[in-house]
N, C-alpha and C positions, 0 to 999 in steps of 0.2 A: 609414434604418437605425436600429434600436434594439439596443444592445449594452452590456455591462458587463463589468468585470474587476476583481477585488479579491484581492490577494495581499500582505498586509502583512509577510510574513516577510522579513527581510534575509538574503540568501543570499551566502555567501562560499565560493569554491572555489579550491583550489590546494594545492600540496605544502606540508605542515607548517602548514596554515592554523589548526589549533587552537592551536599554540604562538604563532602570530603574532596571535591575537585576544584576548590577555590584557586589553587595555584595554576591550574590549566586555564581557567577562565581569565585570570589576571593577565595571561600572556596574549590575549586576543585584542586588547585595546582598553580605552578608558570609558567608552560609552556604548551601551548595548541597546538594542531594541528587542523587546519580547514580542513574539508573534504568536497569538493565541486566538481561541474562540471567545465568546462573550463571557463565559462563566466557568467552563470546565477546569481550566488550569488553576483557578482560585479554589474551587470546591474540593479538588483532590489534594491540595496542599503543595503542589509542585511549584506554583508561582511564588509562594512564600519562601520556600527553600531556596529558589533561585535568587530572589531579591536579598535574602539574608547573606548569601555567599557573595553577591556583588557588593553589598554594603560593607561587609567585612574587608573587602579588597580596596575600598575607597572608589569603586567604579559607580557610575551613574547609569540610569536607564530611562527609557520611554517605553510605553506599552501600546502596541497596535493589536487591539482585541476585536477586530471587525471581520475575522475570517469565519465564513459560513461553511456548512457542509457543501462539498463539491465547489470549491472556490472559483470565482469568476475572474475574467480578465480585468474588469474594472477594479475588483478587490485588490489584486496584486499591484496594479499601477498606483492605487491609493497608498498602499503600504510602502512602495518604493519612494513615492513623493515624500511621505513622512520621514523615511530613513534619511533622505537627502537633506531635508529641511533641518532635521535634528542633528545632523553630522555624526551619525552613529558609526562605530568602528566594526561592529559585528552584530549578528542576529542570534537570538536564542528562541527556537521554536518549541512550544510546549503544547502537547495535545496528541490527537490522532493523526491520520494521514492528511487531513485537510490543512491544519496549520503547518505541518512539516512540508507539504508540497508547496503551499503558498509561500513559505519562507524561501524556498529555492528560487522561485520566480522573482520574489522581491529582491533577493541578494543579487540576482542578475540585472534586474532593471534599475536598481539603485546605482549601478556603476556603468551601465551601457545604455545608450540612447537608441531604443528600438521602438519603432512605430507599432501600434496595436495590430495593424493588418499584416505585419511581418513577423509577429511573435512566434508563430508555429513553423517558420521557414528554416530555422536552425542557422548555422554559420556564426555562432557566438564566439567571442574570444574568452580567454580564461580569467578575465578580470571580473570577479564577483566578491561580495562581502563574505568573510568567513562566517561559518554557521556552527551552532551547537544544537543538537536535536535531543529532546527529552520526550519520548513516547509515553502517552498515558493510556493507550489501548494496545492490545497485542494482536495486530492484524496486518497493517500495511507494510511494515519493515522499511518504511520510507527513510528512516534514520541512516540506512546504509545503502540506498540506491541513488543513482544519478538522474532520477525521473521526477518531474513535477507535472502532475495530472490536473488539468484545468478544464472547466466547462467551456466548450467551444460552441457558442450559439450559431456562428456562421455555418458550421458543419452539422449542427444539431446532434452533438455527441460530446464525449470527453476526449481531449487530445493531450499528448505529452510533450513537454519540453525535455530534452535530454542532452547530456554531455558530461564529460568527466569533471568539469568545473562545478557541477551541481551536487557532488558528494559533500556531505557535511564534514567539518574538521573533527568533530567530537560527538559521540552519542553516549548519553548517560541513561542507563536502564535501572529502574527500581520498581518492582511489582507492587509496592505499597500504594502507588498512585492509582491502581486499578481496583482497589478494594470497594469503592463505592459504585462501580459500574453495574448497571442492571443486566439481567440475563440476556435480553435481546441484543444489546450492544456487545456483550461478551461473546455470545454465540456467533453473531455476524462477523466480528473481527477475527475470531478463531477460524471460521470457515474461509475468510479471506486469506489468512496465512496458509491454510491448507491448500487453497487454490494456487498460491505462488509456488509451493513446493511441488505439487503434482504437475502443474504446467511446466515448471522448470525441468522436471525429469522428462517430460514429453515434448520438450522443445528441440528443434533441430540443432540448437546451439549448446545443448547439454554436453558436459564433459565429466570425467571421473571425479573431479573435485566438486563440481556442483551437485552431482548425484549423491556424493557422500553427505554433503550438508543437507540436501533435500530429504534424504532418507532419515536423518536424525530428526529434522523438523517434523516429518510425518509421524514418526514413532511417538514423539512427545505430545503432539496434538491428539492423535488417536488415543493415547494413554490418558488424556484428560476428559474422555467422553462422559464418564459418570458425573463428574463435577459440573461439566457443561450442561448435561441433561437436567440435573436436579438443582442447579444453581447453588452448589455447595463448595465452590472452589476456595481453598485456603490461600493465604498470601504466598505460600511456597508453590502451590500449583499455578498461581498466576505468574510467578517468576518463571516457571516452566514454559508457559504459553508465551510470555514476553521474549524469552530466549529463542523459542522456536520461530516466532515471528521475525526476529532479527536474522536468524539463519536463513529463513525462506526469502527475506529481502536480499540477503547477500547472493542467494541463488539467482533471482531474477535480474539482479544488477549485471549478471554475466549473460544470462540466457534470454532475457526478455520474457514476456508473457505470450499467450497464444490466442486462439479464437474465443476461448471462454471470456477473456477480458473484452475483446472486441465486441462480442455479442452482449455482454453484461452492461456495457456502457449505455445502450439504448434503454434498457430497463431502468437505469438510474436517471437518464436524461428525461425520458418521457413519462415515467411512472413515479419517479422519486424513490425507487427501491434502493435500500442501502446497498453499497457496493459489494460487500462480502456476501450478502444474501443473494444478490443478482448472480454472482459467480456460482454460488452453491446450487442455485436452481438449474444450472446448465452443465455442471461438471460431469455428472454421471452419463448424460447423453453424449457429451463430447468423447468420453472414453469408449462408448459403444460404437461411434462412427470410426474411431481409429482402429478398433478391433475388426470391424467390417472390411477395412482396408488391409488387414493382415499385419498391423504394426504390433508385433509381439511384446515389445517393451511395456505396452499398456497393461498386459496381464501381470507383469512383474510388479508394476506400481500398485495394482489392485491387491496382489498377494501381500505386499508390504503393509497395506492397511488392514490385512486380515480378511479380505473379501475375495470371493470367487468370481464375481461377475459385476457388470455395471448395475444390474438390478439390486445387488447387495449394497452397492455404493449409494444408489438412490434411496434405499430404505434407511440407511444410516443418516444421510443428509435430511431426509424428511422428518426423522425423529427429532432432530434439532430445530429445523426451520418451520415445521408445522405446515398448515394448509397452503397450497400454492395459489397464486393469482391466476386469473383467466386472461387469455389472449385472443384477439380476433385474427381472422385470416388477413385482413388489411394490415394489421400491425406486424404480422409475420413477414409479409412482403416488404414493408418499409424498413423494419429493423435489419433484415438480412441484406437488403440493398446497401444500407449504411455500413454494416459490419464487414462486408466483403472488401470494402475500400480501405480498411484499417491496415496500418503497417505491420502489426503483429500477427496478422493472418499468415504472413510469410514464414513465421517461426514454427508453424505446424509441421510435423514430420511427414505428413502426406499433403498433397494438394487438394484442398477442399473447394467445392463449388458453392455458388450462392444457393443453389437448391439444397445442397447438403446442410448448409447453415439454417435454411428455412426448416428443414426436417428436424434439426436439433430443437428449434423453438417449438415446433408442433408437438414433438414427443414430450418435451419438458413440461408443456402446459396442457397436455391431454387432448390435443386435436387429432392425434393418430395413435 
């Protein structure tokens, strides 16, 4: 057997873990930059906990709170410029996938001179600012992945930066920060985490370790169904989802994602569809294509979720996601042409054609 697993992030989870991790923060430098959205980190209480811990250590900080959903190239260059001007020693990302992904790009650009037109070309050195990630949603698992997903207007999609230097040094997980999340965000992020676990198991790069983690994540997310459906999650159940999201992030850190993500990016870029919802709208049809190709592991993944068929999976997803959007034939052609060029298409366990991707779109949105 040949296998590998690399996840250098130190993960700590528990109630009030941010306040109790002051010694770890102290070792990262004298001045921090908090990378957040405009208000979410303040509303959930995470930012106050972070600044209290920094103040107790005698550390100073500056706040970059300009990260939008699906962060842009301009956003991360602005953050990097502020980090350099303020002479910060490390970054603390607080929020969902957008602030965490943005922080990775900022950490890179603050230390390396990379032209915007070369940003997605790779070839980076290991010189980046250290990072702490504090997730306030349970979906992306970005706190334990080496990926920064940014809006790429030149390619009209979302594109990832990646490399081992983009792992955070420390991830601090506390489900209390998710207590104020609305049902839509909670559901969409949980479906995102599920897509990571499912795609990780169906990736050509899957191995026994990643399958073990993915299976645990799937069981925890499926077990939270009633709370997700009825918006009755307790803080302990949110802890479960946060832990599952982290596990699923650790999975895709090894396996990457598959066509589901490649195809979902167009729904986000052109329609503004939330990333997790976009994945959820396509997942069941993706499993159906793999079964048509005879990829039997797909059936094992469905059984793990307590389902007998892709139709069962679609019904489960629809109960959470609600009515689906509509798509035109022109959009199907455009989106599938973009998706087939994505790097993670190569992670699929069978070779999919552009027409098969188009078929997934058509089936997912009722055109066939």
